[in-house]
GUMAR-680338 format. One record per residue (C-alpha): x negated, y, z negated; residue in one letter. Coordinates in steps of 0.1 Angstrom, whole numbers, plus 5000, padded with zeros to 4 digits. Layout:
% residues N
XYZA;...
This chain:
% residues 1056
481147505342X;482347765315X;480747785281X;483347885256X;481747835222X;479648115207X;476847875200X;476747685233X;473547665253X;473047665290X;474347355307X;472147085324X;470647235355X;470846925375X;474546885369X;475247255375X;473347265408X;475246965420X;478547155418X;479647225453X;479747585464X;478147715432X;474547605436X;472947945439X;474748105410X;474447815386X;470847755395X;470048125389X;471748115356X;470047805344X;466547925355X;466948255338X;468148105305X;465447845305X;462648105311X;463948345284X;464548075258X;460748015257X;460448345239X;463448305216X;462848225180X;463847875169X;467547865159X;468947605135X;471147345150X;474847425147X;476647175125X;479747145104X;478347385078X;479547745085X;476247885073X;474347675099X;476847785126X;476248155118X;472448095117X;472547925152X;474048235170X;471648365196X;473848575219X;472348895205X;468848785216X;469648765254X;470149045279X;473649175289X;473249015323X;472648675308X;475748725285X;477948775316X;476448455331X;476648255299X;480448325295X;481248325332X;482748675332X;482149005351X;481649365338X;484349515360X;486549215369X;486549035336X;488148695334X;490748575359X;494148455348X;493348085354X;490348105331X;492248285304X;495048015304X;492447745302X;490647905273X;493847975254X;494247605249X;491347625224X;493647815200X;494848155191X;492448425180X;493448415143X;491548355111X;493048085089X;493548185053X;491248025027X;492647705012X;494847744982X;493847554950X;497247444941X;496147264909X;494947594895X;498247754904X;500247464888X;498247504856X;499047874855X;502747804860X;502847544833X;500647714806X;500748074817X;502748354800X;504948254771X;504847894781X;501747864759X;503847934728X;506447694741X;503747414742X;502747494707X;506347474696X;506847154715X;503846974700X;504747084665X;508346974670X;507246634681X;505046604651X;508046704629X;510046424644X;507346164640X;505346114618X;506346404596X;510046324599X;509645964587X;511245754572X;514445914586X;513546134616X;516346364627X;517846334661X;518246714660X;514446764659X;513946534689X;516646724707X;514847054701X;511646904714X;513346784746X;514847134750X;511447304746X;510047064772X;512947144795X;512247524789X;508647474800X;509647284831X;512347534841X;510047834835X;507147684854X;509547594883X;510947944883X;507448104883X;506447884912X;509647974932X;509148344926X;505448324935X;506248124966X;508948384977X;506548674969X;503848514991X;506348445019X;507748795018X;504248955018X;503248725047X;506248815067X;505749185060X;502149175071X;503148995103X;505049315113X;501749485121X;501149415157X;497449455166X;496649505203X;493349505222X;492249665254X;490649415278X;489649385315X;491249095333X;491449045371X;489849395375X;492649565355X;492549725321X;495249565300X;496649605265X;497249255251X;497949115216X;494649065198X;495648705191X;495348625228X;491748725232X;489548445245X;485848375247X;484448565277X;486948855276X;485649205283X;486949415254X;487049795254X;486849965220X;487250325209X;487150515177X;489650385152X;489950035167X;489549715147X;487149475164X;489449185174X;486748915178X;483048875177X;481549075206X;478149125222X;477849495230X;476949545267X;477849915270X;477950175243X;478150555237X;475150715220X;477250795189X;478650445184X;479250365147X;480850075129X;482350035095X;481249695082X;482349745046X;484949465049X;482049225058X;479149365038X;480749565010X;478649865019X;480350185031X;477450315052X;478250355089X;476250115111X;475050235145X;475850015175X;473149965202X;472549745232X;469349565221X;468749325193X;467449475161X;467149155141X;467148785146X;469848755120X;473348785136X;474648945105X;472049225105X;471549295142X;473249605155X;474149485190X;477049275178X;480549405170X;481849165144X;485449055140X;487549265115X;485049555114X;486049895127X;484750145152X;484550475134X;482950675161X;482150645198X;483150385224X;481750055236X;482349755258X;481749405245X;481849045257X;483748805234X;481548525222X;483548385193X;487248405182X;489348325152X;487848065128X;484748045150X;483948415145X;481448515117X;484348655096X;486248325101X;483248125090X;482648345060X;486248305049X;485847935051X;482747955029X;484148195004X;487047974992X;490248104976X;490648474970X;490548564933X;493948654918X;494249014905X;496949134881X;498849444891X;499049734867X;502449644852X;501449274851X;498349374830X;500549584808X;503149304803X;500249064797X;498949294770X;502349314755X;502648934758X;499448894738X;500649124711X;504048954709X;502448614709X;500048714682X;502948844660X;504948524667X;502048304656X;501348524626X;504948504613X;505148134622X;502048064601X;503248294574X;506548104572X;504647774569X;502347924543X;505348054522X;506847704524X;503647534514X;502647764485X;505947884473X;509147714485X;507947354483X;506847394447X;509347644433X;512347514450X;511747144457X;514246994481X;515147324497X;513347214529X;511446904540X;508146954558X;509746854591X;512647094586X;510347374575X;508247344607X;511347334630X;512947624612X;509647824614X;509547754651X;512248014652X;509548274647X;507848164679X;511048154700X;512548464684X;509648684694X;509348544730X;511148774755X;511148484780X;512948694806X;510248954808X;507548774828X;510248644851X;511648994856X;508149134864X;507548874891X;511148914904X;511249294904X;508149344926X;509449104952X;512949254951X;511549604956X;509049484983X;512049335002X;514049654999X;511049855012X;510549615041X;514149685052X;512950045056X;510049925077X;507650015049X;504849765046X;503449715011X;500049545014X;499649504977X;502449464951X;500449694928X;501049974952X;504749974943X;504050054906X;501550324915X;504050494937X;506150584907X;503250774892X;502550984923X;502051354913X;500151494944X;500751404981X;497951515004X;499251485040X;497551505073X;499351715099X;499051565134X;501051245138X;502151255102X;504051575096X;504351625133X;505751385159X;502351305174X;503851375209X;501851675221X;502951865252X;500752125270X;502852445270X;500652745277X;497552835297X;495553145293X;492753285315X;491053605306X;493253815328X;496453605329X;498453355308X;501653165316X;503652865308X;502752525322X;506252485336X;505852805357X;502652705375X;504252585407X;506552885408X;503753135403X;501452975428X;504152945455X;505253305450X;501753445450X;500753625482X;497353455479X;497253125461X;493553165457X;494453405429X;495053095408X;491852915418X;490952885381X;493552615378X;491352375398X;488552405372X;491052365344X;492452055360X;488951905364X;488151945327X;491551825315X;491251505336X;487551425334X;486751535299X;489351295285X;489050975265X;492750865270X;493750605296X;496950485311X;497850125304X;497449955338X;500649755332X;502750075332X;501250265361X;504350195382X;506450405357X;506950785357X;504050965341X;506051045309X;507050685304X;503650535308X;501850385278X;498650565269X;495750455248X;494250765232X;494851035206X;497751275210X;495551565223X;493951365251X;497251205259X;498851545264X;495951655287X;496051325306X;499751355313X;499451725323X;496451665347X;498051355362X;501251535370X;499551855383X;499351865420X;498852185440X;497752115476X;497152475484X;494452485457X;493152135465X;494352005431X;494851635435X;494151385407X;493351075429X;490951285450X;489351425418X;488751075404X;487250955437X;484851255439X;483351245404X;481950985381X;481551015343X;477850985336X;477751055298X;480151115270X;480051265235X;483451185221X;485351425199X;484551405162X;485751595132X;482351745125X;481551895160X;485251985167X;484551935204X;484151665231X;481751665260X;481551475293X;478851505319X;480051425354X;478151365387X;479451375423X;479951045441X;479051215474X;475351285475X;476051555502X;477751775476X;475852075466X;476652035429X;474351805410X;476851775381X;478851955355X;478951945317X;482651965308X;483552055272X;486752095252X;487252185216X;488252445190X;487952795203X;486552925170X;483752665174X;483052705212X;483253075215X;479753105200X;478352885228X;479953085257X;478253365276X;480753405304X;484453365309X;486553265339X;489353475354X;492453335369X;491053375405X;488053165396X;485553445393X;483453485361X;482653785340X;480453815309X;481953705276X;481454015256X;482954145224X;486054275242X;486653955261X;486153755229X;488653975210X;491253935237X;490853555238X;490853535200X;494053735198X;495753485222X;494453195200X;495753365168X;499153435184X;499553075196X;498252925163X;500653135143X;503452965163X;502252625151X;500452535184X;497152365187X;494752575208X;491852425228X;489052605247X;488052435280X;484452515291X;481952405316X;478352445326X;476452345357X;473752075353X;471752185384X;468152115378X;468851905347X;467351545347X;470251315339X;468650975343X;467550945307X;468250675280X;471350725259X;469650885229X;467651115250X;470751215270X;472551295237X;469751515226X;469751685260X;473451745259X;473251905225X;470452125236X;472552235267X;475452335245X;474852705252X;475552955279X;478852785286X;481552935308X;484952965291X;487452845317X;490652885298X;492552835266X;495452585265X;498152555238X;499652225229X;502852195209X;503451905185X;506751965168X;507351865132X;509151535127X;512851605122X;512951415089X;509951585073X;511451905059X;514151725040X;511751455028X;509251715015X;512051894997X;513051564980X;509451494971X;508951834956X;512151794936X;510651484921X;507851694907X;505251584933X;503151864948X;502651834986X;499351965001X;498351965037X;494851855045X;494051885082X;491251945106X;493252195126X;492852575128X;493952765098X;496852965114X;498152655131X;498152465098X;499852735079X;502552775105X;503352405105X;503252395067X;505752685066X;508052505091X;508152185070X;508452335036X;504952285022X;504452665021X;507452865009X;505853184997X;505253495018X;502053585000X;499353315005X;496153344985X;492653274999X;489253184985X;488853544972X;491853514949X;490553184936X;487153334928X;488753634911X;490653414887X;487653184882X;485453474872X;487153454838X;486953154815X;488952844824X;492452864810X;492552484805X;491352304774X;490551974791X;490551824825X;493851654817X;495551994813X;494552114848X;498052134864X;500652404868X;503152454841X;506952434847X;507252794837X;504552914861X;505553084893X;505052904926X;501853014942X;500452924977X;496852894988X;495052825021X;491452715022X;489152615050X;486652335050X;483852595046X;485652725015X;485852375001X;482152325005X;481452624982X;483952554954X;482452514919X;484052294892X;485652604877X;487052704911X;488552354914X;490152394881X;491952704894X;492852534927X;494252224911X;495752394880X;497452704893X;498652644929X;501652434938X;501352484975X;498052434993X;496852405029X;493352285035X;492352355071X;489452275094X;488252005071X;485851715079X;486451355067X;483851415039X;485651725028X;489051545028X;487551285005X;486151544982X;489551714980X;491151394969X;488451304944X;488551654928X;492351654925X;492351294910X;489751404884X;492051674871X;495451684855X;495951314852X;497051324888X;497951014908X;497051114944X;498550974976X;497151055010X;498951015043X;497050995076X;496850815109X;493350885124X;489850765119X;488951095101X;491651015075X;490150675065X;487750805038X;490450995021X;492950705024X;490350485006X;489550744979X;493250794971X;495250604945X;497750534973X;496850545010X;499750585033X;499150525071X;501550565100X;502350255120X;501150425152X;497850525136X;494450385141X;493450045129X;490850205106X;493550415089X;495950115085X;493149905070X;492250175045X;495850235035X;497850045009X;501150135024X;502050155061X;505150325075X;505750095105X;508250335122X;506250645113X;509250755092X;507951015068X;511351005050X;510350665038X;507850825014X;510450964989X;512250624992X;508950454983X;508450694953X;511950614941X;511350244944X;508150274924X;509850464897X;512750214898X;510449914891X;509050074860X;512450204849X;514149864852X;511349674835X;511549924806X;515249854804X;514649474804X;512249514775X;514649734756X;517449484763X;515449174751X;513849294719X;516849384697X;518249024701X;514948834701X;512348994679X;514949144656X;518248954653X;516848604658X;513748674637X;515948814608X;517748484608X;514448314600X;513648574574X;516948524555X;516248154553X;512648174542X;512648484520X;516248504507X;517048134504X;520048124528X;520847844550X;519547914585X;522248134602X;521048064637X;519447724644X;516247674663X;518147514692X;520447824694X;517448054693X;515647864721X;518747834741X;519648204738X;516148314748X;515848104779X;519448104792X;521648384779X;518948644777X;517248554810X;520548554829X;521448894817X;517949054819X;517648944856X;520749144864X;518849464853X;516349404881X;519049474907X;519949804892X;519950104915X;518250424907X;519850654882X;521050994895X;518251184878X;515450944886X;514051164914X;514351484894X;512151364865X;508451444862X;506151184877X;505050914851X;501550974837X;499850644843X;497350714814X;499850804787X;503350674797X;503350304788X;505950044794X;506350014756X;505750314734X;506950434700X;510150574715X;511150234729X;510350064695X;512450334677X;515350254700X;514949884694X;514349864657X;515950184643X;519050204666X;520149904686X;518649644663X;520149804633X;523549764649X;523349414664X;521749224635X;524249354608X;527149264631X;525848904635X;525048864599X;528349024589X;530248764610X;528348484592X;529348624558X;532948674570X;533148314580X;531648194547X;534048424528X;536948254545X;535547924532X;535648074497X;531848124496X;531148484486X;528048684494X;526248564463X;527348204469X;525248214501X;522348444493X;519348344471X;520747984468X;517647794479X;517747434468X;521147474450X;522847434484X;523847074483X;526246814469X;528746984446X;527747344453X;530847554445X;532847234445X;532047124481X;530546794493X;527246804512X;529046714545X;531447004541X;528547244534X;526747114564X;529847164586X;530247524572X;526647604582X;527147444617X;530247654624X;528747964608X;525547944630X;527847914661X;529648224649X;526348404646X;525248284681X;528548384698X;528448724681X;524948784694X;525948674729X;528848924730X;526949214712X;524449184740X;527149304764X;527149644747X;523349644747X;523249554784X;525649834794X;523850084772X;520350024786X;521550064822X;521350444818X;518750654800X;520750974801X;523850944823X;527150824808X;528350474817X;531650644827X;529850804857X;527750494866X;529750184859X;528649854874X;531949784892X;532150074918X;530350394928X;526750454937X;525450254907X;527549944914X;525749634903X;528049334905X;525349114892X;526049264857X;529649134854X;528548804869X;525748764844X;528248844816X;530548574827X;527548334831X;526348404796X;529848354782X;530048024801X;526747914786X;528047984751X;531247784758X;529247494771X;527047504740X;530047514716X;532247264733X;529847024750X;530346684733X;526646574735X;525546914722X;527846884692X;526446554683X;522746624687X;522446994679X;525447034655X;527147284678X;530847344668X;533847524682X;534747834663X;538047994654X;539548234681X;539148544660X;535348504660X;535448524698X;537548844697X;535949054669X;532449074686X;533949254716X;534749544693X;531149534681X;529949544717X;532249844724X;531050014692X;527349964702X;528150114737X;530050404722X;527250484697X;524750494725X;527050704746X;527150964717X;523350954716X;523151024753X;525651304750X;523451474723X;520451424746X;522251584775X;523751864755X;520851944733X;517751864755X;515352024730X;516751844699X;514851584678X;517151314692X;516351414728X;512651434720X;512751084705X;514850944734X;513350664754X;
């Protein structure tokens, strides 16, 4: 009987023992569990409550042998296929998302954004109809109320659709991340999708892996560490051990919990809970819905919305106040209370840029979809906005700037060095093959001191085509050693693996810069008791060596001359961009190896002396082909690119020069920094700490040791003077410090790219973490952006998209305000203050805001990047706001001053043609009525109805000029028209046709004419506004010409 649930107890012994053929096994299992359970603390009974289920877990309190028995699995054989298929019926290993509280979302759709003002307007309009409109309520007022309600319904529906699409897009994008897990099944190590893990699976974990399910640790390296911050919120690394350290399953250290990460070491665990039954799954079920967080631009738009709403309410109340204390008493009969309220509602609708919240929601999803097509996963929509502010990019080297496909190219013994491809030729041509006996020791270290493993499912393929689980360095050594076979030197990989067993490992970490494996012979007759095999950075291991191997296998003392010779080889290879490793070994004769893990670790560290340097090997990891062009583009965009790597200084500088991070021949060092820092800081505040455009380009290389000694003044010099920097031989803590120091200065928005476990702290500390799709699970979890195809060229595209979002939203704001908070609002002002009849009715204002404006503003969200977008400076997230004084100057002192007079002029022109002069319309107040200038009241009402339609149509068509003007900030429309070329946007002409069609429907719709007093207008009033639109466009073209021609002029300085 198999027990699949994490919380199951041993089955009934009588029933188990009766099972034919399994009596001994089941009987043993039942007895052992029953005896041990006497000493177990009482566990709460599992129930429907997730908290009770977590409290009832006891798998951490029993021995590893009992764990194997409980879950019917085996340490080396794992589960068989039949058991797996049976257990898969329980369900996939996935955690269900928390339930969505749709009623909260619905309330947000209905009352959120500007809909709040629409509700205020709707309620007041209903009151104006009845009871304030009695005894003769106007059908017009009721029609406006119905329109406002329709606006609320349409807006809420649109918000819901956009939100649904955004959620669907983000869900589909996240599904592109394929998480795999290494398990043992049927005696083979397999790489399977993490969703297919079942209870009882034997799971193998290494540094950088995400824990795919809840595991009981049964084997662990001494340096095993977990990152449980996703579970606990604390960033401290948690050690992993084999024995229980607490009765509480959340606190004990012998469990590896779902969705945590292995940051160091290796371990093997038995799956005891998957998916929703895991601790993380149960906590998600308990936590409820995730709280919604506004993105940066959404916060800014919300802030802008509150200001606009406040102004709208202020002017609305001011209008009512003026009516109540002035117009009603001074000019009785000018307006009724009902009419005054409805007319004043124009203040609410005029100030509401209804298209802005819609465009914010739409823009982020449009850009996210575009980035997904480039296989760029955006985990959070806020990341898109931040990308546009990026001013510094700190990039890792291996696997990010380089291809991550390392190849072993060179081998150097003390007295001989040669290319890997020449090994067989040299050995076969040698008069005595024993002259290359050192290769046997090299092969032993390369193969046995190695954490990489071939995927069992691909072992039938050629070595170069096999899948490997491991980092690029170990992978290169694994492929080399697997392929190396020299019978004359007894170099044979299968024989080597049969002869030796790994006894203890200290995996590579970025602090030690080396990896160690202790191996013991399988044949007790062998003279050797064991070897300590070490590989790592030559500059680190040279100090631990006292002898060096020659090519023929003999050793000589490792004196100053020998060290100088090997160091020269290291420097030569490093300057060619190669990674250099030292391979060392030491005999463990007379060393007691049967110690506990912690004692063994201490022993190995104490034995890290008197090593024999076997050889140096050089691995080449070529730069990605797309990197140099991408870095050039990024730098043209005003973004500084720094390399932050754990590699040797000369190797890092060589690669940086090849990809364009370093372009200067003279490269400064820590001494140059200290020399400049000895004087007072040249910067007034920390916000000024950045290179000036007029400063020459300067390059700098610093090591991790240098970084540890930098003072705040030194950091000012580093961040404020140098445009090209390489940080080499850095630890994860030093990488994080580099990011934090650069972020602190110069208003920098810092992005970090990386793919390894050692990059995770820096990825978290950065404003934008960018991980490679082939990187570790830890790196991908820490990052906000994932390049699924490891395409570095996607980074400049992402920067462009981030800038484009902000640029387009600024254009939307600039497009909406001149018509809404200026031209429509002035229509209300002329009515209340100057005693004119309302030149644009409340219906027309509401209709224009939620149809004409929205249709045209949405077209701006499909705008492509302007030609100069990627040559501008990065946006300063602290000082460059969506709306600033330059934008308001463009709205109120330029565009608005053209559009409003055009609309008002057309109103007066129409009245003039009806023999009503300027002074017959202005300051009339309550004189407008029966007999005014010889007209009947019905005639005057008709004049106002047609005149308001003239005003409305003029505004619709003038917005054509406004729309075409705001498409470009600097470039002429002649070079970036919407019909063809690189800036083609066919949504623009479509939106123009759509808004004209809306106007035609409004003017000629029979029902609208009857309810809202809409009227057809003479043909000339359709034609003249096109000349106004053209004039607006031409005026803005002249402004742009001045900006381009005189970039230091006042007009250029004030340009938006």
